[in-house]
C-alpha positions, -999 to +999 in steps of 0.1 A: +218-149-319+214-117-341+236-116-373+241-090-401+251-089-436+254-067-467+233-081-494+234-069-527+200-057-540+203-079-570+216-111-553+221-142-576+201-169-556+219-203-551+254-191-563+270-200-530+262-229-506+269-204-477+263-168-469+286-147-447+273-127-417+288-107-389+277-101-354+290-065-357+264-044-374+288-014-376+312-036-398+281-048-422+268-010-423+305+001-437+304-028-463+269-021-473+276+018-477+307+009-501+292-015-523+256-001-522+241-031-507+211-032-483+217-041-447+197-072-435+196-091-403+190-126-395+178-137-359+193-174-354+169-196-334+188-216-306+176-247-320+198-239-352+230-224-336+247-257-348+244-247-383+263-215-378+299-222-384+326-193-372+350-183-402+383-195-399+403-161-402+377-143-378+358-166-357+346-142-331+330-121-355+324-135-389+301-165-395+290-188-425+254-195-425+236-221-450+215-205-476+184-223-462+189-205-430+202-169-446+172-168-466+152-161-433+171-127-431+149-094-434+159-060-444+169-039-417+149-009-411+146+002-377+176+022-362+187+009-328+215+015-304+239-007-324+231+012-356+240+048-340+273+035-322+294+041-356+280+075-360+284+083-323+322+077-326+323+099-358+303+125-335+330+123-307+357+125-332+343+157-346+334+174-314+368+166-300+383+199-313+355+218-294+367+205-260+403+212-270+398+247-282+378+254-250+404+237-226+434+255-244+415+289-241+407+286-205+438+268-190+464+263-214+476+296-228+509+284-235+501+250-251+513+247-286+484+244-308+474+259-344+439+273-341+427+301-362+395+316-368+394+300-403+404+265-393+379+265-362+352+277-387+361+250-410+361+225-382+327+236-371+311+233-407+323+196-408+306+194-373+273+207-385+272+185-415+279+153-394+253+161-368+229+168-395+233+137-411+229+118-381+195+138-370+182+128-405+188+093-396+172+092-363+135+080-359+111+107-346+108+103-308+123+112-272+158+106-284+158+126-312+145+156-293+172+152-268+199+147-295+184+182-311+190+198-277+223+187-275+233+198-310+221+231-305+240+233-271+272+221-291+271+243-320+263+274-298+293+266-274+317+261-307+304+295-320+312+311-289+347+296-288+354+310-323+343+344-312+368+341-284+393+331-307+388+361-329+393+382-300+427+367-292+436+369-329+429+405-327+456+411-299+492+427-313+514+400-327+551+411-322+587+401-318+607+420-293+644+423-284+663+437-254+670+471-267+662+495-295+681+491-328+677+514-356+657+499-384+676+491-414+666+474-447+677+437-443+675+410-471+657+380-460+665+356-488+629+354-502+623+372-532+589+376-526+594+396-495+603+432-503+608+464-481+605+501-482+614+528-458+584+547-443+595+575-419+615+560-390+604+527-398+609+499-426+577+482-439+582+446-453+556+433-477+548+397-491+540+394-528+516+366-541+533+336-550+516+327-580+514+363-597+537+385-578+509+411-574+495+433-548+515+429-519+504+423-482+519+442-457+541+415-439+555+432-407+570+466-395+604+470-380+598+497-353+634+496-337+622+482-304+600+454-320+587+439-352+547+442-355+538+412-375+508+420-395+507+387-418+514+361-392+494+334-405+518+329-435+549+309-425+569+328-451+563+359-433+571+346-400+603+331-412+615+366-428+604+383-396+623+360-376+655+363-398+653+403-395+650+400-359+679+376-354+702+400-372+690+429-347+690+408-313+706+376-303+675+365-285+640+370-294+607+372-276+575+366-294+542+379-284+507+370-299+479+340-301+489+305-300+488+297-338+516+325-343+535+310-315+535+275-329+545+286-363+573+305-347+584+274-325+582+252-357+607+277-374+629+280-345+633+241-343+642+243-377+664+271-384+678+276-352+664+309-338+668+319-302+635+323-288+633+332-251+596+326-241+597+302-211+565+286-222+577+278-256+608+259-247+593+226-245+575+226-274+606+239-296+628+211-281+598+185-290+597+200-325+635+198-325+639+163-317+609+153-343+630+171-368+661+152-359+642+119-358+627+127-395+664+133-406+674+098-391+648+082-407+651+096-442+689+090-440+684+054-429+658+043-451+639+028-423+623+038-391+641+037-358+634+009-336+610+018-307+598+001-275+567-010-295+586-030-320+610-042-291+577-055-273+566-070-307+597-088-311+597-105-278+559-111-280+544-146-287+538-153-326+503-142-335+479-165-351+466-163-386+433-149-370+451-125-350+472-112-381+440-109-401+423-086-372+458-067-371+455-061-407+419-053-407+424-026-378+450-011-397+427-007-429+404+011-408+430+033-392+442+041-429+407+050-439+401+072-409+431+090-415+424+095-450+391+109-441+408+134-416+435+144-437+416+154-468+393+181-450+426+192-433+440+203-465+413+229-468+417+242-434+454+247-442+446+263-474+422+287-456+447+296-431+475+302-457+496+271-444+513+266-478+543+246-463+545+211-454+526+204-424+541+188-391+525+157-385+512+163-348+482+167-330+489+200-322+493+210-360+464+191-376+465+208-412+478+187-441+493+196-472+477+185-503+503+160-511+499+143-480+462+142-484+465+128-517+491+101-504+467+088-476+440+083-499+460+063-523+472+042-493+436+040-482+425+028-519+455+001-517+443-016-484+408-012-494+412-032-523+431-057-500+442-052-466+471-076-473+484-054-500+515-036-490+511+001-489+539+016-511+564+042-496+557+078-506+576+107-494+547+128-491+527+105-466+523+121-432+542+107-399+508+088-391+505+074-425+541+064-424+536+047-389+505+028-403+525+017-434+553+003-410+529-014-389+513-032-419+549-040-430+556-057-398+526-079-398+530-089-433+567-099-430+558-119-397+532-135-418+557-144-446+583-158-420+554-179-404+547-191-437+583-201-444+585-218-409+555-236-417+567-247-451+601-259-436+584-281-407+560-293-434+589-304-455+608-320-424+575-339-414+571-352-448+608-365-449+606-380-416+573-396-427+592-409-456+621-422-438+599-439-414+579-454-442+611-466-459+625-481-430+591-501-423+593-514-460+628-525-454+619-543-423+589-561-439+615-572-467+643-585-443+616-605-424 
C-alpha cells in the first residue's frame, strides 16, 4: 500500500505519536506546495497494514501511521503517472478554450461567446506558461518527447484560431434599421459620448473616462445604418443602441460574436428590440438571469432549485461525507479564484470595464469579483468549515459555492443539535432507570 505525505523540511521528531498520510498523491502534492514541504512516500508492506488506521473524517483517503512505520518513508523524486494527473487536469482546463474557439468558428456562428483577439491571446499566454511548467517537470524520455510534439501542435492550432478571429473582427460591425432616417444629433445620456456633424453623417466619439482626453471614434450614423467602430467598449455599444432605438423600432446587429454578445446583454438589461433570429434565445436567457438576480437581491436569499429540493429529501449525510463535501467546495473555491484572477486582465485588455456576467459564455471578470473570489479562497483555505461571508462583488459561481457551503454547515449544526438532544434524552432515560432500580432495591 503506497501512501504519500507532505513532510516539513525541518520536522520535529517524536512530537506526535502518529503521522498522517494519504493515498491520494495529488492531495499531498498540493499541501506540499502550499506549506513549502517535501513530498514523501511510504510503501507499507502487507505484514504491517494492521498498523495503518483510517482517519475518522476521511477513512478512504487519510490514514494515521505510527511514527516508527512512518520513519521508513522516503522523499519522492520520480515523477510517475500519479504525479502528472493534477497537471493534466490543469492542461485540460487550459486547453478547453481552444476547442471552444475552434468549434464556435466552424459550426456555431450564432452561439453567444465573448471572444476577442486580446482575450484569446491572453488565454494562449496562460496555456504557454502552463505547458512550459509541465514540460520542465517531466523527465527526459519518450513521454516528454511526445508531450513536446503535442504541445507544438496545440500552440500552432491556437495561433491559427487567433488569426481566424482577427479576420472575423476585421469585418464591418453595424446596426441597421428597416429604412433610411436622416442622421440627427442625439443625446445618449453619457457625458463621455459626444457628437459632431461631418457632411451628411453624425460622428459620435467616446472620451477617456479617467482623463476625458483624446476621444475615440465610437460610431457613425449614416442614415440607414450605424457603423460601430469602438465595438469592444460596452458604453459605446449602449450609446449606439440608444441612438438606433430613436431611429427605428427594431434593430438588426451585424458583426462578430463578441459584439453580438454585448448587444444581447444590453438588450436584455434595457429592453432594446433586436430582431436577429440567432440572438433571441441568448437574449431570453440573459433576461431570465437578470430577473433571477433581482429576485435574489430583493429576497436576500437564493431561490430554491431542484438541487436544493433533492438535498432536502435526501438521507442525512454522515460527518465523513460532510467533511468531503466541504473539502470539495474548498477545492472549487480555490479553482474559481485561480480562474477569475487572470480573467480580470483579459477583461481589461478587451475594455470590458463594466461588471461581467457570470456565465460560461462571458468568462471575463471585473477586478472586484476577482478580489472577492480570492478573499473567499483565503477564508476556506484557513479552515474549510469557516463560512464564506456574503459579498455583493462575488460572481454568480462564487455565490453558488457560498450557498452550497452554507447548506452543508447548516445541516451539520442541525445534526449536532439533534445529537445533543438525543444524548440528553438518553442520559435522562438512563438516570430514570437507575433511580427506578435503586427504588426497587430499597423496597425489597
